[in-house]
DSSP file (Angstrom, degrees, kcal/mol; ACC not computed):
  #  RESIDUE AA STRUCTURE BP1 BP2  ACC     N-H-->O    O-->H-N    N-H-->O    O-->H-N    TCO  KAPPA ALPHA  PHI   PSI    X-CA   Y-CA   Z-CA
    1    1 A M              0   0    0      0, 0.0     2,-1.2     0, 0.0     4,-0.0   0.000 360.0 360.0 360.0 130.2  -89.6   19.1 -140.2
    2    2 A C     >  +     0   0    0      1,-0.2     4,-1.3     2,-0.1    77,-0.2  -0.696 360.0 178.1 -86.5  96.5  -93.3   18.5 -139.6
    3    3 A Y  H  > S+     0   0    0     -2,-1.2     4,-1.4     1,-0.2     3,-0.3   0.927  79.2  44.6 -66.4 -47.0  -93.4   16.8 -136.2
    4    4 A Y  H  4 S+     0   0    0     74,-2.5     5,-0.3     1,-0.2    -1,-0.2   0.735 111.4  55.0 -73.9 -21.0  -97.2   16.5 -135.9
    5    5 A A  H  4 S+     0   0    0     73,-0.8    -1,-0.2     1,-0.1    -2,-0.2   0.798 107.3  49.2 -79.8 -29.2  -97.5   15.2 -139.5
    6    6 A M  H  < S+     0   0    0     -4,-1.3     2,-0.3    -3,-0.3    -2,-0.2   0.863 119.3  26.4 -79.6 -36.8  -95.0   12.4 -139.1
    7    7 A T  S  < S-     0   0    0     -4,-1.4     2,-1.2     0, 0.0    -1,-0.1  -0.940  79.2-118.4-129.5 147.2  -96.4   10.9 -135.8
    8    8 A H        -     0   0    0     -2,-0.3     2,-0.2    -3,-0.1    -3,-0.1  -0.727  39.3-167.7 -87.7  96.1  -99.9   10.9 -134.3
    9    9 A Y        -     0   0    0     -2,-1.2    17,-0.4    -5,-0.3     2,-0.2  -0.480  24.2-105.5 -81.5 153.9  -99.3   12.7 -131.1
   10   10 A K        -     0   0    0     -2,-0.2     2,-0.3    15,-0.1    15,-0.2  -0.522  32.2-133.7 -76.5 147.1 -101.9   12.7 -128.4
   11   11 A L  E     -A   24   0A   0     13,-2.6    13,-2.5    -2,-0.2     2,-0.4  -0.670  19.2-110.7 -96.9 155.7 -103.9   15.9 -127.8
   12   12 A H  E     -AB  23  45A   0     33,-2.1    32,-3.2    -2,-0.3    33,-0.9  -0.742  31.4-168.8 -84.8 131.8 -104.6   17.5 -124.5
   13   13 A Y  E     -AB  22  43A   0      9,-3.5     9,-3.0    -2,-0.4     2,-0.4  -0.976   7.7-163.8-119.9 137.1 -108.2   17.4 -123.4
   14   14 A A  E     -AB  21  42A   0     28,-2.9    28,-2.9    -2,-0.4     2,-0.6  -0.926  21.3-155.5-127.1 146.5 -109.4   19.5 -120.4
   15   15 A C  E  >> -A   20   0A   0      5,-2.7     5,-1.7    -2,-0.4     4,-1.3  -0.968  11.9-169.7-114.2 110.1 -112.3   19.6 -118.1
   16   16 A V  T  45S+     0   0    0     -2,-0.6    -1,-0.1     1,-0.2    47,-0.1   0.853  83.1  54.9 -72.6 -34.5 -112.6   23.1 -116.8
   17   17 A S  T  45S+     0   0    0      1,-0.2    -1,-0.2     2,-0.1    42,-0.0   0.879 118.9  33.6 -68.8 -35.7 -115.2   22.3 -114.1
   18   18 A C  T  45S-     0   0    0      2,-0.1    -1,-0.2     0, 0.0    -2,-0.2   0.602 104.6-132.3 -89.8 -13.5 -113.0   19.6 -112.6
   19   19 A R  T  <5 +     0   0    0     -4,-1.3     2,-0.3     1,-0.2    -3,-0.2   0.938  62.6 123.1  59.2  52.3 -109.8   21.4 -113.4
   20   20 A V  E   < -A   15   0A   0     -5,-1.7    -5,-2.7    32,-0.0     2,-0.3  -0.934  42.3-160.9-134.3 158.9 -108.1   18.4 -114.9
   21   21 A S  E     -A   14   0A   0     -2,-0.3     2,-0.3    -7,-0.2    -7,-0.2  -0.989   4.6-171.0-141.1 152.9 -106.5   17.6 -118.3
   22   22 A F  E     -A   13   0A   0     -9,-3.0    -9,-3.5    -2,-0.3     2,-0.6  -0.952  22.5-127.3-138.0 153.8 -105.6   14.3 -120.0
   23   23 A K  E     +A   12   0A   0     -2,-0.3     2,-0.3   -11,-0.2   -11,-0.2  -0.933  41.2 158.5-104.7 123.2 -103.7   13.4 -123.2
   24   24 A Q  E     -A   11   0A   0    -13,-2.5   -13,-2.6    -2,-0.6     2,-0.1  -0.955  45.4 -92.8-140.5 157.8 -105.7   11.2 -125.5
   25   25 A H        -     0   0    0     -2,-0.3     2,-0.4   -15,-0.2   -15,-0.1  -0.466  46.7-110.2 -70.0 142.4 -105.6   10.3 -129.2
   26   26 A A        +     0   0    0    -17,-0.4    -1,-0.1    -2,-0.1   -16,-0.0  -0.613  44.3 166.1 -76.8 125.8 -107.8   12.4 -131.4
   27   27 A D    >   -     0   0    0     -2,-0.4     3,-1.6     3,-0.3     5,-0.1  -0.900  24.3-160.7-141.1 109.1 -110.8   10.5 -132.7
   28   28 A P  T 3  S+     0   0    0      0, 0.0    -1,-0.1     0, 0.0    -2,-0.0   0.720  92.5  56.6 -66.1 -18.3 -113.6   12.6 -134.2
   29   29 A R  T 3  S+     0   0    0      2,-0.0     2,-0.4     0, 0.0     0, 0.0   0.608 100.3  70.3 -85.1 -11.1 -116.0    9.7 -133.8
   30   30 A R    <   -     0   0    0     -3,-1.6     2,-0.5     2,-0.0    -3,-0.3  -0.879  68.9-145.3-114.9 137.2 -115.5    9.4 -130.1
   31   31 A V        -     0   0    0     -2,-0.4    -2,-0.0     9,-0.0     0, 0.0  -0.878  18.8-140.2 -95.7 126.9 -116.5   11.8 -127.3
   32   32 A H        -     0   0    0     -2,-0.5     9,-3.6     9,-0.3     2,-0.2  -0.784  20.6-155.8 -89.1 107.8 -113.9   11.9 -124.5
   33   33 A P  B     -C   40   0B   0      0, 0.0     6,-0.1     0, 0.0   -18,-0.0  -0.551  19.9-111.7 -84.7 150.5 -115.9   12.0 -121.2
   34   34 A C     >  -     0   0    0      5,-2.9     4,-1.8    -2,-0.2   -20,-0.0  -0.619  18.1-141.6 -74.2 133.3 -114.4   13.4 -118.0
   35   35 A P  T  4 S+     0   0    0      0, 0.0    -1,-0.1     0, 0.0     0, 0.0   0.742  98.2  48.1 -68.7 -19.9 -113.8   10.6 -115.5
   36   36 A G  T  4 S+     0   0    0      3,-0.1    -2,-0.0     1,-0.1     0, 0.0   0.908 132.7   7.0 -86.0 -45.0 -114.9   13.0 -112.6
   37   37 A C  T  4 S-     0   0    0      2,-0.2    -1,-0.1     0, 0.0     0, 0.0   0.481  87.9-126.4-120.3  -5.5 -118.1   14.5 -113.9
   38   38 A A     <  +     0   0    0     -4,-1.8     3,-0.1     1,-0.3     0, 0.0   0.532  63.8 135.3  69.0   9.1 -118.8   12.6 -117.2
   39   39 A R        -     0   0    0      1,-0.1    -5,-2.9    -6,-0.1    -1,-0.3  -0.508  68.2 -88.3 -77.8 156.9 -119.1   15.8 -119.2
   40   40 A P  B     -C   33   0B   0      0, 0.0     2,-0.2     0, 0.0    -1,-0.1  -0.440  42.8-121.5 -67.8 138.4 -117.3   15.9 -122.5
   41   41 A L        -     0   0    0     -9,-3.6     2,-0.4    -2,-0.1    -9,-0.3  -0.492  21.9-125.3 -75.7 149.1 -113.7   17.0 -122.4
   42   42 A V  E     -B   14   0A   0    -28,-2.9   -28,-2.9    -2,-0.2     2,-0.5  -0.822  22.0-118.0 -97.8 133.0 -112.7   20.0 -124.5
   43   43 A C  E     -B   13   0A   0     -2,-0.4   -30,-0.3   -30,-0.2     3,-0.1  -0.583  31.1-179.2 -71.6 121.5 -109.8   19.6 -126.9
   44   44 A A  E     -     0   0A   0    -32,-3.2    28,-3.2    -2,-0.5     3,-0.2   0.502  39.0-117.1-102.1  -7.4 -107.1   22.1 -125.7
   45   45 A G  E >   -B   12   0A   0    -33,-0.9   -33,-2.1    26,-0.2     3,-0.6  -0.387  34.9 -62.5 102.6-179.4 -104.5   21.3 -128.5
   46   46 A H  T 3  S+     0   0    0      1,-0.2    27,-0.2   -35,-0.2    -1,-0.2   0.841 126.0  45.0 -75.1 -35.1 -101.0   19.9 -128.7
   47   47 A D  T 3  S+     0   0    0     25,-2.3     2,-0.3    -3,-0.2    -1,-0.2   0.002  75.0 139.0-106.5  27.6  -99.2   22.6 -126.6
   48   48 A F    <   -     0   0    0     -3,-0.6    -3,-0.1    24,-0.2    -4,-0.1  -0.579  32.0-167.5 -76.2 129.4 -101.6   23.0 -123.6
   49   49 A A        -     0   0    0     -2,-0.3    -2,-0.1   -37,-0.0    -1,-0.0  -0.914  19.4-143.0-114.5 101.0  -99.8   23.4 -120.3
   50   50 A P        -     0   0    0      0, 0.0     3,-0.1     0, 0.0   -29,-0.1  -0.333  12.0-124.2 -68.6 142.0 -102.5   23.0 -117.6
   51   51 A P        -     0   0    0      0, 0.0     5,-0.0     0, 0.0     0, 0.0  -0.286  44.8 -75.4 -72.1 169.7 -102.3   25.1 -114.5
   52   52 A R    >   -     0   0    0      1,-0.1     3,-1.3     2,-0.1     7,-0.2  -0.304  43.9-114.8 -64.3 152.9 -102.3   23.5 -111.1
   53   53 A R  T 3  S+     0   0    0      1,-0.3    -1,-0.1    -3,-0.1     6,-0.1   0.835 113.4  51.5 -62.2 -35.3 -105.6   22.2 -110.0
   54   54 A H  T 3  S+     0   0    0      1,-0.1     2,-1.6     2,-0.0    -1,-0.3   0.558  83.5  96.6 -81.2  -6.3 -105.9   24.6 -107.0
   55   55 A D    <>  +     0   0    0     -3,-1.3     4,-1.8     1,-0.2     5,-0.2  -0.611  46.7 170.0 -85.8  83.1 -105.2   27.7 -109.2
   56   56 A V  H  > S+     0   0    0     -2,-1.6     4,-1.7     1,-0.2    -1,-0.2   0.848  72.1  55.8 -65.7 -36.7 -108.9   28.7 -109.8
   57   57 A R  H  > S+     0   0    0      2,-0.2     4,-1.4     1,-0.2    -1,-0.2   0.915 107.9  47.4 -65.0 -42.8 -107.9   32.0 -111.4
   58   58 A A  H  > S+     0   0    0      1,-0.2     4,-2.1     2,-0.2    -1,-0.2   0.889 110.7  52.2 -66.0 -38.0 -105.7   30.4 -114.0
   59   59 A W  H  X S+     0   0    0     -4,-1.8     4,-2.4     1,-0.2    -1,-0.2   0.816 103.8  57.5 -68.7 -28.3 -108.4   27.9 -114.8
   60   60 A S  H  X S+     0   0    0     -4,-1.7     4,-1.7     2,-0.2    -1,-0.2   0.868 107.6  47.8 -67.8 -34.2 -110.9   30.7 -115.3
   61   61 A V  H  X S+     0   0    0     -4,-1.4     4,-2.4     2,-0.2    -2,-0.2   0.909 110.9  50.6 -69.4 -42.0 -108.6   32.2 -118.0
   62   62 A V  H  X S+     0   0    0     -4,-2.1     4,-2.8     1,-0.2     5,-0.3   0.901 108.8  52.7 -60.7 -41.1 -108.3   28.7 -119.6
   63   63 A A  H  X S+     0   0    0     -4,-2.4     4,-2.0     1,-0.2    -1,-0.2   0.888 109.6  48.4 -62.6 -39.5 -112.1   28.4 -119.6
   64   64 A A  H  X S+     0   0    0     -4,-1.7     4,-1.1     2,-0.2    -2,-0.2   0.908 113.3  46.9 -67.5 -41.7 -112.4   31.8 -121.4
   65   65 A V  H ><>S+     0   0    0     -4,-2.4     5,-1.7     1,-0.2     3,-0.5   0.942 117.0  42.3 -66.6 -47.2 -109.8   30.9 -124.0
   66   66 A L  H ><5S+     0   0    0     -4,-2.8     3,-1.3     1,-0.2    -1,-0.2   0.823 109.0  60.5 -69.3 -30.2 -111.3   27.5 -124.7
   67   67 A G  H 3<5S+     0   0    0     -4,-2.0    -1,-0.2    -5,-0.3    -2,-0.2   0.772  99.6  56.2 -66.7 -26.3 -114.8   29.0 -124.6
   68   68 A E  T <<5S-     0   0    0     -4,-1.1    -1,-0.3    -3,-0.5    -2,-0.2   0.453 122.8-106.8 -83.3  -0.7 -113.9   31.2 -127.5
   69   69 A G  T < 5S+     0   0    0     -3,-1.3     2,-0.2     1,-0.3    -3,-0.2   0.575  74.4 138.1  88.4   9.0 -113.0   28.1 -129.5
   70   70 A L      < -     0   0    0     -5,-1.7     2,-0.3   -25,-0.0    -1,-0.3  -0.554  35.5-157.3 -86.9 154.3 -109.2   28.7 -129.4
   71   71 A R        -     0   0    0     -2,-0.2     2,-1.2   -23,-0.0   -26,-0.2  -0.883  27.8-108.9-125.1 160.2 -106.7   25.9 -128.8
   72   72 A Y        +     0   0    0    -28,-3.2   -25,-2.3    -2,-0.3     2,-0.3  -0.748  61.6 149.6 -90.4  93.3 -103.2   25.9 -127.5
   73   73 A E        -     0   0    0     -2,-1.2    12,-2.4   -27,-0.2   -28,-0.0  -0.761  44.8-105.9-123.2 166.5 -101.3   25.2 -130.6
   74   74 A G  B     -D   84   0C   0      2,-0.4    -1,-0.2    10,-0.3    11,-0.1   0.041  54.8 -76.7 -76.0-168.5  -97.9   26.0 -132.1
   75   75 A L  S    S+     0   0    0      8,-0.6    -1,-0.1     9,-0.1     7,-0.1   0.771 117.7  26.2 -67.3 -25.3  -97.2   28.4 -134.9
   76   76 A S  S >  S-     0   0    0      5,-0.1     3,-1.3     1,-0.1    -2,-0.4  -0.964  80.5-119.0-136.7 154.2  -98.4   26.0 -137.5
   77   77 A P  T 3  S+     0   0    0      0, 0.0    -1,-0.1     0, 0.0    -3,-0.1   0.753 112.6  56.4 -64.4 -22.1 -100.9   23.1 -137.4
   78   78 A C  T 3  S-     0   0    0    -74,-0.1   -74,-2.5   -75,-0.0   -73,-0.8   0.596 114.6-112.7 -88.1  -8.5  -98.2   20.6 -138.4
   79   79 A G  S <  S+     0   0    0     -3,-1.3   -76,-0.1   -76,-0.2    -4,-0.1   0.580  77.2 128.8  93.4  10.1  -95.9   21.5 -135.5
   80   80 A C        +     0   0    0    -78,-0.1     2,-0.1    -6,-0.1   -78,-0.0   0.824  50.8  89.3 -67.9 -30.0  -93.1   23.1 -137.5
   81   81 A G        -     0   0    0     -5,-0.2    -5,-0.1     1,-0.1    -7,-0.1  -0.399  65.7-153.5 -70.6 143.8  -93.1   26.2 -135.3
   82   82 A K  S    S+     0   0    0     -2,-0.1    -1,-0.1    -8,-0.1    -2,-0.0   0.748  76.7  56.2 -88.9 -25.4  -90.9   26.2 -132.3
   83   83 A E  S    S-     0   0    0      3,-0.0    -8,-0.6     1,-0.0     3,-0.1  -0.883  83.2-122.8-111.0 137.5  -92.9   28.6 -130.1
   84   84 A P  B     -D   74   0C   0      0, 0.0   -10,-0.3     0, 0.0     3,-0.1  -0.398  38.6 -95.4 -72.0 155.8  -96.6   28.2 -129.2
   85   85 A R        -     0   0    0    -12,-2.4     2,-0.2     1,-0.1    29,-0.1  -0.282  50.5 -89.0 -66.2 157.0  -99.0   30.9 -130.1
   86   86 A Y        +     0   0    0     27,-0.4    -1,-0.1    -3,-0.1    -3,-0.0  -0.466  48.6 169.9 -71.0 136.4  -99.8   33.5 -127.5
   87   87 A R        -     0   0    0     -2,-0.2    26,-0.1    -3,-0.1     7,-0.1  -0.978  40.2-104.0-139.9 137.8 -102.7   32.9 -125.1
   88   88 A P        -     0   0    0      0, 0.0   -23,-0.1     0, 0.0     3,-0.0  -0.312  29.7-174.7 -62.8 144.9 -103.4   35.0 -122.0
   89   89 A R        +     0   0    0    -28,-0.0     2,-0.3   -27,-0.0   -28,-0.2   0.527  62.9  52.5-115.7 -12.9 -102.4   33.4 -118.7
   90   90 A T  S  > S-     0   0    0    -29,-0.1     4,-2.0     1,-0.1     5,-0.1  -0.834  80.5-119.0-123.6 162.0 -103.7   36.0 -116.2
   91   91 A R  H  > S+     0   0    0     -2,-0.3     4,-2.8     1,-0.2     5,-0.2   0.848 113.9  56.7 -65.7 -34.0 -107.1   37.6 -115.6
   92   92 A A  H  > S+     0   0    0      2,-0.2     4,-2.3     1,-0.2    -1,-0.2   0.919 108.1  46.3 -64.8 -43.0 -105.5   41.1 -116.3
   93   93 A A  H  > S+     0   0    0      2,-0.2     4,-1.8     1,-0.2    -1,-0.2   0.895 113.7  49.6 -65.7 -39.0 -104.3   40.0 -119.7
   94   94 A L  H  X S+     0   0    0     -4,-2.0     4,-2.0     2,-0.2    -2,-0.2   0.917 111.2  49.0 -64.1 -44.0 -107.7   38.5 -120.5
   95   95 A R  H  X S+     0   0    0     -4,-2.8     4,-2.2     1,-0.2    -2,-0.2   0.896 109.3  52.5 -63.3 -41.3 -109.5   41.7 -119.3
   96   96 A A  H  X S+     0   0    0     -4,-2.3     4,-2.1     1,-0.2    -1,-0.2   0.886 110.8  47.3 -63.1 -39.1 -107.2   43.9 -121.5
   97   97 A R  H  X S+     0   0    0     -4,-1.8     4,-1.9     2,-0.2    -1,-0.2   0.844 110.5  51.7 -73.2 -33.1 -107.9   41.8 -124.6
   98   98 A R  H  X S+     0   0    0     -4,-2.0     4,-2.1     2,-0.2    -2,-0.2   0.887 110.7  48.7 -68.7 -38.1 -111.7   41.8 -123.9
   99   99 A I  H  X S+     0   0    0     -4,-2.2     4,-2.4     2,-0.2    -2,-0.2   0.918 111.1  50.2 -65.6 -42.8 -111.6   45.6 -123.6
  100  100 A A  H  X S+     0   0    0     -4,-2.1     4,-2.3     1,-0.2     6,-0.3   0.871 109.9  51.3 -62.9 -36.6 -109.6   45.9 -126.8
  101  101 A A  H  X>S+     0   0    0     -4,-1.9     4,-1.6     2,-0.2     5,-0.6   0.904 110.8  47.7 -66.9 -40.9 -112.1   43.6 -128.6
  102  102 A A  H  <5S+     0   0    0     -4,-2.1    -2,-0.2     1,-0.2    -1,-0.2   0.893 115.0  45.6 -67.1 -39.1 -115.0   45.8 -127.4
  103  103 A R  H  <5S+     0   0    0     -4,-2.4    -2,-0.2     1,-0.2    -1,-0.2   0.886 119.2  39.1 -71.6 -39.2 -113.3   49.0 -128.5
  104  104 A S  H  <5S-     0   0    0     -4,-2.3    -1,-0.2    -5,-0.2    -2,-0.2   0.643 102.0-126.8 -88.5 -14.5 -112.1   47.8 -131.9
  105  105 A G  T  <5 +     0   0    0     -4,-1.6    -3,-0.2     1,-0.3    -4,-0.1   0.606  63.6 135.6  78.7  11.2 -115.3   45.8 -132.7
  106  106 A L      < -     0   0    0     -5,-0.6    -1,-0.3    -6,-0.3    -2,-0.1  -0.533  65.4 -90.9 -87.7 158.2 -113.3   42.7 -133.5
  107  107 A P    >>  -     0   0    0      0, 0.0     4,-1.4     0, 0.0     3,-0.9  -0.404  31.8-124.0 -66.0 145.1 -114.3   39.2 -132.2
  108  108 A P  H 3> S+     0   0    0      0, 0.0     4,-2.0     0, 0.0     5,-0.2   0.823 108.6  63.8 -60.4 -31.3 -112.8   38.3 -128.8
  109  109 A A  H 34 S+     0   0    0      1,-0.2     4,-0.4     2,-0.2   -41,-0.1   0.858 103.7  48.2 -62.1 -33.6 -111.3   35.1 -130.2
  110  110 A E  H X4 S+     0   0    0     -3,-0.9     3,-0.8     1,-0.2    -1,-0.2   0.902 112.3  46.5 -73.6 -40.7 -109.1   37.3 -132.5
  111  111 A T  H >< S+     0   0    0     -4,-1.4     3,-1.1     1,-0.2    -2,-0.2   0.764 101.9  65.7 -75.5 -23.1 -107.9   39.6 -129.8
  112  112 A L  T 3< S+     0   0    0     -4,-2.0    -1,-0.2     1,-0.2    -2,-0.2   0.709  98.1  55.7 -69.4 -17.8 -107.1   36.8 -127.4
  113  113 A S  T <  S+     0   0    0     -3,-0.8   -27,-0.4    -4,-0.4    -1,-0.2   0.467  85.8  98.3 -94.1  -1.4 -104.4   35.6 -129.7
  114  114 A W    <   -     0   0    0     -3,-1.1   -17,-0.0    -4,-0.2   -29,-0.0  -0.714  63.7-150.0 -86.1 133.6 -102.5   38.9 -129.8
  115  115 A P  S    S+     0   0    0      0, 0.0    -1,-0.1     0, 0.0   -28,-0.0   0.844  91.8  53.0 -66.1 -31.9  -99.4   39.3 -127.5
  116  116 A D  S    S-     0   0    0      2,-0.2    -2,-0.0     1,-0.1    -3,-0.0  -0.888  84.9-137.8-104.2 133.3 -100.2   43.0 -127.3
  117  117 A P  S    S+     0   0    0      0, 0.0    -1,-0.1     0, 0.0    -3,-0.1   0.720  82.5  81.9 -66.5 -18.6 -103.8   44.0 -126.3
  118  118 A L  S    S-     0   0    0      1,-0.1    -2,-0.2     2,-0.1   -17,-0.0  -0.582  95.2 -98.4 -84.6 149.0 -103.9   46.7 -129.0
  119  119 A P    >   -     0   0    0      0, 0.0     3,-1.3     0, 0.0    -1,-0.1  -0.284  33.8-114.4 -60.1 151.5 -104.8   45.8 -132.6
  120  120 A P  T 3  S+     0   0    0      0, 0.0    -2,-0.1     0, 0.0     0, 0.0   0.799 115.0  47.1 -60.9 -29.6 -101.7   45.6 -134.8
  121  121 A N  T 3  S+     0   0    0      1,-0.1     2,-0.9     2,-0.0    -3,-0.0   0.508  91.6  89.9 -92.3  -3.0 -102.8   48.6 -136.9
  122  122 A A    <         0   0    0     -3,-1.3    -1,-0.1     1,-0.2    -4,-0.0  -0.818 360.0 360.0 -95.4 107.1 -103.5   50.9 -134.0
  123  123 A A              0   0    0     -2,-0.9    -1,-0.2    -5,-0.0    -2,-0.0   0.392 360.0 360.0-125.7 360.0 -100.4   52.7 -133.0
């Protein structure tokens, strides 16, 4: 069943500098400003679980993931998947994926989505 196709769910929007997130309806014609700093909010996807505001290290990982253009989405864009895609949650996991990207020559956005820091064909 396509959950996201049947109903228009709100997306998570995050401000990394203020360390806040909001759920708002997606409207490509509208820029969602942060109420704290007035900068545009970054779309984090349907399945974003924001860290606590005082957890600066976790927000730095979120900033790196969102900075690469990735979003926190399920297995499919329509929401049929039950499990969200992998995204690093710690600095160590982020560092391992950046090292793997540098060694393999792949873009960092691709290696950030792997559960294992090594490329799938490197065994």
